[in-house]
N, C-alpha and C positions, 0 to 999 in steps of 0.2 A: 269479256268475260259476259254472264248471262244478268240479268237484271237483276234477280233475285241475290244472287251471290256478291255481288255490288252495291245492295241494298245492306246486307247482312253483314259483310264485312266494316262499311263504313259505320252502320247503326249500333252495331254492337262489340266487333275486334276491336277496330281502332281506336273510340275510345276507352274500353278496359286497358289494352295495351300502354294506352297513351299515361291513363291512372298511374297504372302500377310501373312505370317506369321511374314518374315523378315521386312515388310513395317510395320506392326501392332507392332512388336516388340521396332521400333523406340518410342514408344507413351505409351505403356502397360509394366511396368514393371515385372508382373506375363510371360507375353510370354516370355521376356529377358529371365526372370529366365529359364524358359523352355529351351531355345536356350544354355545357359552357362550349364544347367544339362547334356543334350545331350553330348554334349564335355566332360565332367566329368565321363560320364557313359562309354565312351569307354575305357578312363584309368582305372577306377573300372573292366569293364567287364574283360579285360588285366592282370590284377593283380591278378581277383580270378581263372581265368583257368591256372596261372602260378601255383596258391597254390594248384589248384586241378586240374590235368591235364586229370583225367581219370573216375572221380567219374560221375555216371549218374545224368544227370538235368533235370527238370521239371521247363519249365517255365510259371508261372501264371501271365498272363494280364488282368489288370484293368484301365478302361478308367481314372477313379479319385476314391475319396473315399470311395462313395457309394459302389462301385464294389467290391472293398477291404474287404469292411464289410460282403458282402456276402461269399466272398473267403475264409475268415479266418477258417471256421469250414472244409473246405476241405482243405485247406492248413494243420490243425491240423492232421486232420486223413489219409491225405499221408504220412505226418514224422511220424507218430505213427505206420503204419504200414510197410514203406519202410523207416526206417533210416538211410540207408546208401545212398540216393537220396538227393540230394543238389534241395531246392527250390529257385528259383529266381522270384521274383516278379518286373513285370515291369509296368512303368504307363506311361500315354500321357499327364495329367495337372499337372502343376506345384504344383495345390494345392494339390491334392491328391498324390502327392511325399512327399511333406513337413511335410503333418498333420499327414500321414499315421504311426499307430503305427509300431513298432519296434519289430517284433512277434520274438522268439527265436527260430521258425521253419521256418525262412526264410534266406537263407544263403546269400543273395545279394537281393539290392534292388536300381532298375536302370530306367531310362528313356527307351521307345523303340525309336529307331531312327525313323526319320522321313520315311517316308514309300517309298522310291524311291527302284530301285529294285538292285541298286548294294549295295547299305548302306543297305537292310535287307539281301542280301546275304551274305556278309562280317559277322553280326550280327548272323546270323545261323554257319558260318562255324569255329566264335571264339567262339559263346557258344557252342556249339555241344550240344542241348537239344535233350531228347528221346520222349518229350512230349511239345507241346505249347498247352495249356489251355485259352480260352477266356471266359471274365465272362460276360454273359448277351448279350450283342448285339455288342460291337465295333470290327468291324473284317477290317484286314489291309489285302488289296488283294496280295500286292507283297510278306509282310512276310507270307502268306499261298502260294503263287506260288513258292518262294523257299525254303518252309517246306518242301513239297513234290518233289521237286525235291532232296531234301538230304534224302528222305524218313522218315520224322519226322509228327509224328500220328498229329492230330489236333481236338480238342474238343470246343465245346462251351456249356458251362452248363449253367444253370437256364437262358435259351433260353424264350424268351418273343417277340412275334409278334403281336401286337392287329390286330383285324379285318379289322380297319379304317387306318392302319399305312402306311405312304407315300410311304413304300417298294412296293405296291401295286399299285402304279401310272404308268398308259403307258408309259412316258419316262423312269423313273429307273426300271422298274420292271425287266427285262432281264438282268441287272446289277447284281441286288442283286439275283436275282433266279440262274446267273451264281457264285456267292459268296458266297451262303450259300451250290451250290452244291459241291465246292471246299473243303469241311471239312468233313472229315472222322466220326465225330460221333458229333452228337446234341441232348443235354438231355435238354427237355422243362419242364415250372416249371406247368404246368398244359395240362389237355386232350385239351382244349381248343387250347391254344399256338402251341401244339404238331397239331394239323389239320390244323391252320393258318401259321406253318412252312411246312408241307406238301402240300398246296395250293401254297405256293411261290414256293418249289423247286421241284414239281411232282414226280413221281415215279422212283429213283434212289436209289444204293448202299450205301446209307449213315444209320449208323445206328440211327435210330431215336425213344427218347423213353421219358415216362413222366416220371419224375423222383422228381419233386416237388420242393419248393422253397428254398434255403440254408437261406435266410436271417430268417425263422423260428426259426430255430436253431441255429443262433448267437444273436439275440433279445434274447432269453431264456439266453444263455452265458452269456453275456452282463446284466442280470437281476440278475442273480449268484454273478454276482461277484461286482455290484453294490450296492446290498440289502446288501453285506457286508461292504461297505464305509461309513466312520463316517462322515455322512449328518446329521445335526441337525433335529428335528423338529419344522417347523416353526412355526405351530398352535396347541394350547394345545386343542383345541374341534371344534366344527360348522362343516358344510357341506363346505368342498374344493372343489373349482372350478379350474382348472387351466389352462391355456390357453396358449398353445406354439407355439411357431415359428409363429407369427402373422406379417403381413405385412400392410402397412397403410390400404391398402383396406378388410384387415380382420376388421382390428381396427373400420374403418366406421361403420360394422355391428356390433360386438362383444360389444363393450365398452358400448353404449346407453342398450345393451341389460342387462350387468352385472349392471350397474347403477339401473336398475329397481328393478333387484332381490335383491342388496343391501337395496334400499328402503324397499324392501317388506317383508324380511325374515333376522331377526337380526341375525342368526345363519351362514350366508353366510361369507364365505369365499374367497379369490380370491389369485391365483398366476398367475404372467401374466412374458412370457417372449419373448420381440419383436423377428425375426428371425435374425438380426443385432442388437447385445444392443449397439450401439452408441449415443452419448450424445444427440442428436436432438431427436434419435427415445424414450429416456427414460424422456426425459421435456416434448415431445408431451403426453403421457402416465400420467406424473402427472400434467399437464397444464388440461387435461381435467376432472380429477377426482377433482383435487382441485376445478375446476369449480363448481362441483353438490357437493360440503362441505363434501368430503372424501378423507380426507388425506392418503398418502403413503410412505412408505418406502424401499429402496432399499435395497438389500440384502449385499449389500457390509458394509451399514449403521447400520448392526445389530448387537448390543452389548451381547445383552444376548437373550434367546428362554423361551418358545413360546412369542410375540410378539402381542401388544395391538393395532398395525394398522390391519384392515381388508383387505387392499392391500398389496402384496408384489411384488416387480418390480424385475427382475433377470437383473442382470447387468454385468454377467458374462455366459461363453458360458463352454459347457460338464458337466453339471449336470442335466439338463431338464430331462435325463432318470431315476435319481433316484428322483427327484421331483415327478415323476408321480406317486410312490408308496405312497405318502400323501397325494391324493386326493381321492376323490369319483367320479367324470364327469370330464371330459378332453375336450378342444376345440383345435383342430390342423389345425394349418393356411395354407396358399397357396390356399385353395379353391374358395374364394373371387377373387383372383388373376389370374395364370394359371394353375397351379395345385398343390393339396394338398402335402402335405409334410408328415414327417414318423410317421404312424400311429400305426405300430406296437408297438412302445415300451408302447403307454398309452395301448392298448391291453393287453399286456403282463403282463401289473399289474393291469388288470381286470375291465378296468374304461368302461363307455359306452364313445364311441368318436365320438364327435361332428366335422362339419368341413362345408365346402361349397359347393358349386354346380357343381365345377368344380373337381371333384374327381374320374374321370374315368381312368387315367393316373396309378391308383394305385389298381391292381389288389385286395390286400387286403381291400382296403375301399370299394370296390362294395360286397366282401364277409362279412365286416362287417355290410352294410346297409340290404344284403341280410337272416341274421342271426337275425336281431335287436340290434345287439351289435353296430351300427354306425348308423349317423343321419345327412342327408342332410339336410343343412338350406339354406334357401331361400333369408333370410333379417332379421334384428334384431328382428323383430316380431315371427317370426320362432324361433330363437334362444331362446328370453325368453320363449316362452310356452312350449320349451321341457325341460329347466332347472327347470321350473317351475312344471314340470310334476313330474320330477326323485329328486325335494327334497320334495315334498306331498307325493307321490306314490313310497313309499319304496321295495314293492314288484316289482313295473315296473323297479326302477333301479336296484336293483337286478337281475333280469331277465337278462337285459343288459347286465349288469356285468358278467355275465354266458358267455354269448352267446358270449362278446369279448374274454373272454380269451379262451373260447373252441376253437375260428378260431384257435388261435396259437396252442392249443396242439393237435388238427387235423392234423396239417400240419408241424409235426415235423417228423424227421428223413430222409429229402432229404439228406442230407450230408454224412452221412454214405452208401444211395444207390448210390450217385455219387462217392465217391472214390472207391468204388465195382466195377464200371464200367469202370473207370479210370485204373485201376488196374489189372483189368481181360482181358483188351485188350492189352497186354503186348507181 
């Protein structure tokens, strides 16, 4: 990075950020958890290196849980080919650190220290990594600067930069250009993203490749494991519509459409999962359907399957991906709010996927729309019309299902390519 940006970052941005976190932690338990977690990570790091003083280390940094999921197939691939190397996974967010699966391939899971120059220098000197691999977007300037000073190779895998990204705005463009230019290797998820990265960095000696999105490999792996799980079949027959990860903004449009279809088609069944299945959200759904004379049952209340009720409310987390495999069509929430949630899990199950109009945060949602496997819906009438057509026209439903699954299959293999490039550059 240029001297001016290093100066501004360390004199203005870092102190303000550090102070903000300390103040916010007084009122926020997760922030407080992150501060205590970082203190504990120094101790764990010291013990780790005392136990393994000379083994090679690859550090893989994920901002939170979603990025770690993306990194999993790469972690497995690196460990399979380099069993001598120790994988250390670092996180920024407390939720990511707390909820991330403890993989046998990962030797140590820690918080990344706050990005001050001295802290990151100490971190590099204690950990002694051979490689630092950032996942998708979160880059830390002082960590990268100290990695360069200690001759540690830096990578950005599954890189994404949208054409309208804030990184291109006049006030911050030079900062992000300098930051991305500081990396040694950048692996973009698509040719479109590679061109966006190139537009940001300009012509510099960085190895910039299009290797694909590792999330496709991870969603296939998760599907394989979850199909083997013992999730009871909730409905014995009928056309099953699953509504996953919805917010109140989504419910406003989806629920009236579902009621219309329930009234029109006696074989229509519905599984609904609020994004946050707390009591208030579940009662809101129950009240809506009771008002329309449709009884519901919560998953936790089911004593035996299949159930007689036509609507099941999911009141636990962690099983939505499995439930997609019991349905014919899915609606994924978030699109009537700020951004659509994970559309890859229903796609790998071969479901036509509906979502709201705010889906351009998701490249895979865009691909689904382009292929005919996904449907962006404007309102309840639009949702009703699409569901009705897919019920009445089995050929259209089958075609959309095939297109949806094909998006996943056509994009597999990014993890192997990423592992190959990381290990070849040693």
